[in-house]
C-alpha positions as CSV (number, residue, x, y, z in Angstrom):
1,M,1.3,8.0,-2.7
2,N,3.4,9.9,-5.1
3,N,6.7,8.8,-6.8
4,F,9.9,9.2,-4.9
5,G,11.7,12.4,-6.0
6,D,8.6,13.3,-8.1
7,I,10.2,11.1,-10.8
8,A,7.9,10.5,-13.7
9,G,8.0,9.2,-17.3
10,A,10.5,6.6,-18.4
11,Y,12.7,7.3,-15.3
12,G,9.8,6.2,-13.0
13,N,8.1,3.3,-14.7
14,P,8.8,-0.3,-13.6
15,A,9.9,-1.6,-16.9
16,D,12.7,0.9,-17.4
17,S,13.8,1.4,-13.8
18,G,16.8,-0.3,-12.4
19,I,15.8,0.7,-8.8
20,V,12.5,0.0,-7.0
21,L,11.4,1.5,-3.7
22,V,9.0,-0.6,-1.7
23,P,7.2,1.4,1.0
24,V,6.0,-0.5,4.1
25,P,3.8,1.7,6.3
26,Y,3.7,-0.7,9.3
27,D,3.9,0.3,13.0
28,G,2.4,-2.8,14.8
29,T,5.0,-3.5,17.4
30,S,6.6,-0.2,18.4
31,T,6.5,0.4,22.1
32,W,6.9,4.2,22.7
33,I,6.2,7.0,20.1
34,K,3.8,5.8,17.5
35,G,3.7,7.0,13.9
36,A,6.3,5.1,11.9
37,D,3.5,3.9,9.6
38,R,3.4,7.5,8.3
39,G,7.1,7.4,7.6
40,P,7.1,6.2,4.0
41,A,4.6,8.7,2.8
42,A,6.4,11.5,4.6
43,I,9.7,10.5,3.0
44,I,8.2,10.4,-0.5
45,E,6.4,13.7,0.0
46,A,9.6,15.4,1.2
47,S,11.6,13.9,-1.7
48,A,9.6,15.9,-4.2
49,N,11.5,19.0,-2.9
50,M,15.0,17.4,-3.4
51,E,17.4,18.3,-6.1
52,L,18.2,15.2,-8.2
53,Y,21.8,16.2,-8.9
54,D,24.2,14.9,-6.3
55,I,27.1,17.4,-5.9
56,E,29.5,15.0,-4.2
57,T,29.3,12.2,-6.8
58,D,28.6,14.6,-9.7
59,S,25.8,12.3,-10.7
60,E,22.1,12.0,-11.3
61,V,21.3,8.5,-10.2
62,Y,17.6,8.9,-11.0
63,R,18.6,8.5,-14.7
64,R,19.0,4.8,-13.9
65,G,15.2,4.8,-13.2
66,I,13.6,4.8,-9.7
67,H,10.2,3.3,-9.6
68,T,8.0,3.7,-6.5
69,D,6.0,0.6,-5.8
70,E,2.6,0.5,-4.2
71,P,2.8,0.2,-0.4
72,V,2.9,-3.2,1.3
73,T,-0.2,-3.1,3.5
74,E,-0.9,-6.7,4.2
75,G,-1.1,-7.8,7.8
76,R,-1.7,-6.2,11.2
77,D,0.4,-8.9,12.9
78,P,4.2,-8.9,12.2
79,E,4.3,-12.5,10.9
80,T,1.9,-11.6,8.0
81,M,3.6,-8.4,7.3
82,V,7.1,-9.9,7.2
83,K,5.9,-12.6,4.8
84,A,4.2,-10.0,2.5
85,V,7.4,-7.8,2.4
86,Q,9.5,-10.9,1.6
87,E,7.2,-11.9,-1.2
88,R,7.1,-8.4,-2.7
89,V,10.8,-7.8,-2.5
90,E,11.4,-11.3,-4.0
91,E,9.2,-10.4,-7.0
92,W,11.4,-7.4,-7.8
93,L,14.7,-9.2,-7.2
94,E,13.6,-11.9,-9.7
95,R,13.2,-9.0,-12.2
96,D,16.8,-8.0,-11.5
97,K,15.9,-4.7,-9.7
98,F,17.9,-3.1,-7.0
99,V,15.4,-2.9,-4.1
100,V,15.1,-0.3,-1.4
101,T,12.6,-0.9,1.4
102,I,11.2,2.1,3.3
103,G,9.7,1.6,6.7
104,G,7.8,1.7,8.9
105,E,9.2,0.3,12.1
106,H,12.4,-1.9,12.1
107,S,10.6,-5.2,11.9
108,V,9.8,-4.6,8.3
109,S,13.5,-5.1,7.5
110,L,13.3,-8.9,8.2
111,G,11.2,-9.7,5.1
112,A,13.6,-7.7,2.9
113,V,16.7,-9.3,4.4
114,R,15.2,-12.8,3.9
115,A,14.4,-12.0,0.3
116,H,17.9,-10.7,-0.4
117,H,19.5,-13.6,1.4
118,Q,17.8,-16.0,-0.9
119,K,19.4,-14.3,-3.9
120,Y,22.7,-13.5,-2.2
121,P,23.4,-16.3,0.3
122,G,27.0,-15.1,0.9
123,M,26.0,-11.6,2.0
124,S,26.4,-10.0,5.4
125,V,24.3,-7.3,7.0
126,L,25.5,-4.0,8.3
127,Q,23.1,-2.5,10.8
128,M,23.3,1.2,11.7
129,D,21.2,1.8,14.8
130,A,21.0,3.2,18.2
131,H,19.6,-0.1,19.6
132,A,21.0,-3.6,19.4
133,D,17.6,-5.2,18.7
134,L,18.9,-8.6,19.8
135,R,16.2,-9.7,22.2
136,E,15.1,-13.2,21.6
137,E,11.5,-12.2,22.1
138,Y,9.7,-9.1,23.3
139,L,6.2,-8.7,24.6
140,G,5.4,-12.2,23.5
141,S,6.6,-11.8,19.9
142,L,9.7,-13.2,18.1
143,L,9.2,-10.5,15.4
144,N,8.9,-7.4,17.5
145,H,11.1,-4.5,16.3
146,A,13.3,-5.2,19.4
147,C,14.1,-8.7,18.0
148,V,14.8,-8.0,14.4
149,M,18.5,-8.4,14.5
150,A,18.2,-11.6,16.5
151,R,16.2,-13.0,13.6
152,V,18.6,-11.6,11.0
153,R,21.6,-13.3,12.7
154,E,19.9,-16.6,12.2
155,L,20.4,-16.1,8.4
156,C,23.8,-14.5,8.0
157,P,26.6,-12.5,9.8
158,V,25.6,-9.1,11.2
159,T,27.8,-6.1,11.9
160,Q,26.2,-3.6,14.3
161,A,27.4,0.1,14.4
162,G,26.3,3.1,16.3
163,I,24.8,1.1,19.2
164,R,24.2,3.0,22.4
165,S,21.2,1.3,24.0
166,M,20.5,-2.3,24.9
167,D,19.1,-4.5,27.6
168,I,21.4,-6.7,29.6
169,S,19.7,-9.8,28.2
170,E,21.0,-8.9,24.8
171,K,24.6,-8.8,25.9
172,K,25.1,-12.6,25.6
173,H,24.0,-12.4,22.0
174,M,26.6,-9.8,21.0
175,D,29.4,-10.8,18.6
176,P,32.2,-8.6,20.1
177,G,34.1,-8.6,16.9
178,R,31.2,-7.2,14.9
179,F,29.7,-4.8,17.5
180,F,30.6,-1.1,17.5
181,F,29.3,1.0,20.4
182,Q,28.9,4.6,19.5
183,E,31.0,5.7,22.5
184,Q,33.9,3.7,21.0
185,I,33.4,5.1,17.5
186,V,33.7,8.7,18.6
187,S,37.2,8.1,20.1
188,D,38.5,5.7,17.4
189,P,39.8,7.3,14.1
190,D,40.1,3.9,12.5
191,W,36.5,2.7,13.3
192,I,35.4,2.6,9.7
193,D,38.4,0.4,8.9
194,R,37.4,-2.0,11.7
195,V,33.8,-2.1,10.5
196,M,34.9,-2.8,6.9
197,A,37.1,-5.7,8.0
198,T,34.0,-7.5,9.3
199,L,31.9,-7.4,6.2
200,N,31.6,-9.9,3.4
201,Q,31.9,-8.8,-0.2
202,Q,28.2,-8.6,-0.7
203,V,26.5,-6.4,1.9
204,Y,22.9,-5.5,2.8
205,L,22.4,-2.3,4.7
206,T,19.7,-1.8,7.3
207,L,19.6,1.7,8.6
208,D,17.5,2.8,11.6
209,L,17.3,6.5,11.5
210,D,17.8,6.7,15.3
211,V,21.5,5.9,14.6
212,L,21.7,9.7,14.1
213,D,21.8,12.0,17.0
214,P,18.4,13.4,18.0
215,S,19.7,16.9,17.3
216,V,19.9,15.8,13.6
217,M,17.1,13.3,13.6
218,P,14.5,14.0,16.3
219,S,11.6,12.2,14.5
220,T,12.1,8.6,15.6
221,G,10.1,6.4,17.9
222,T,12.9,5.8,20.3
223,P,15.4,8.7,20.2
224,E,18.8,8.2,22.0
225,P,21.3,10.9,22.8
226,G,24.9,10.7,21.5
227,G,24.3,9.4,18.0
228,M,26.2,9.9,14.7
229,D,26.2,13.1,12.8
230,W,25.3,13.3,9.1
231,Y,28.9,13.3,7.8
232,S,30.1,10.4,10.0
233,L,27.3,8.3,8.7
234,L,28.0,9.3,5.1
235,A,31.7,8.4,5.6
236,L,30.7,4.9,6.5
237,L,28.2,4.5,3.7
238,R,30.7,5.9,1.2
239,R,33.3,3.4,2.1
240,V,31.0,0.4,2.1
241,S,29.6,1.4,-1.3
242,R,33.1,2.0,-2.7
243,E,34.7,-1.3,-1.5
244,K,31.8,-3.7,-1.3
245,E,28.8,-4.7,-3.4
246,V,25.7,-3.2,-1.7
247,V,23.0,-5.6,-2.8
248,G,20.1,-3.8,-1.2
249,F,19.1,-1.6,1.8
250,D,16.3,-0.4,3.9
251,V,15.7,2.9,5.9
252,V,13.3,2.6,8.8
253,E,11.9,4.2,11.9
254,L,11.0,7.7,10.7
255,C,8.2,9.0,12.9
256,P,7.2,12.2,11.2
257,T,5.6,15.3,12.9
258,E,3.6,18.1,11.4
259,T,5.8,20.8,12.9
260,N,9.2,19.7,11.7
261,K,9.7,18.5,8.1
262,A,13.5,18.6,8.1
263,P,13.8,15.0,9.4
264,D,11.5,13.8,6.5
265,F,13.7,15.5,4.0
266,L,16.9,14.1,5.7
267,A,15.5,10.6,5.3
268,A,14.7,11.2,1.6
269,K,18.1,12.7,1.0
270,L,19.8,9.8,2.7
271,I,18.1,7.3,0.5
272,Y,19.1,9.2,-2.6
273,K,22.7,9.6,-1.3
274,I,23.1,5.9,-0.7
275,L,21.8,5.2,-4.3
276,S,24.3,7.9,-5.6
277,Y,27.1,6.1,-3.8
278,R,26.0,2.7,-4.9
279,Y,25.9,3.6,-8.6
280,H,28.8,6.1,-8.7
């Protein structure tokens, strides 16, 4: 696996980098379209074709150093994988690195959230997703990708934005004050203000790429119509980065195809964009 952004030399080595990307090519519990395990490699491959100057922020965030770690490959079962991700992320946090976790399916986020919560116990989580992921268990597993936010809510407050698909069993687990359906977002000009009011000062971002509309992001395991567009998502990320302390984030659920590389590039650009906002 190559370096994110094709960044080499002092800007890519672990000692001099303030930012570390942890790829987790895991797809053990997804239930429809398989292939999220190929997501991290596709993102990193596409990122080599990305300009490293961000026009909006007039910045080159790669100059803070972005090191691409070796992939976390331990565990076919989600329990082993989540533990391995947590341990790897903890190692980098102990070295005062800003850690970005790249999935893989959404269950990989739990290990990263647990590691960040140990360092930032007052943080809240902002989930951007098409799906609520609030099932208590699914297909016999508490750590299925459909349960990830149920597990995260056991740690800290969670705000959920962009949701447009859920099972009725998840409804009783909703926190109405922190839950933003996409159909409400599109008709509410103040939706970002409402989201911001629910967040603690320290925020961890978990971003399932299916929060975006399939016309923008078709390469996901469970695409849902009616999602956010690119600029709506950036508007939210910009506000959070400007007014809160983003302590870490993950981007998950890219399911790449050979015939359409644009979604791979979008995911890479989105990671770089969040970093540009975070350090601007």
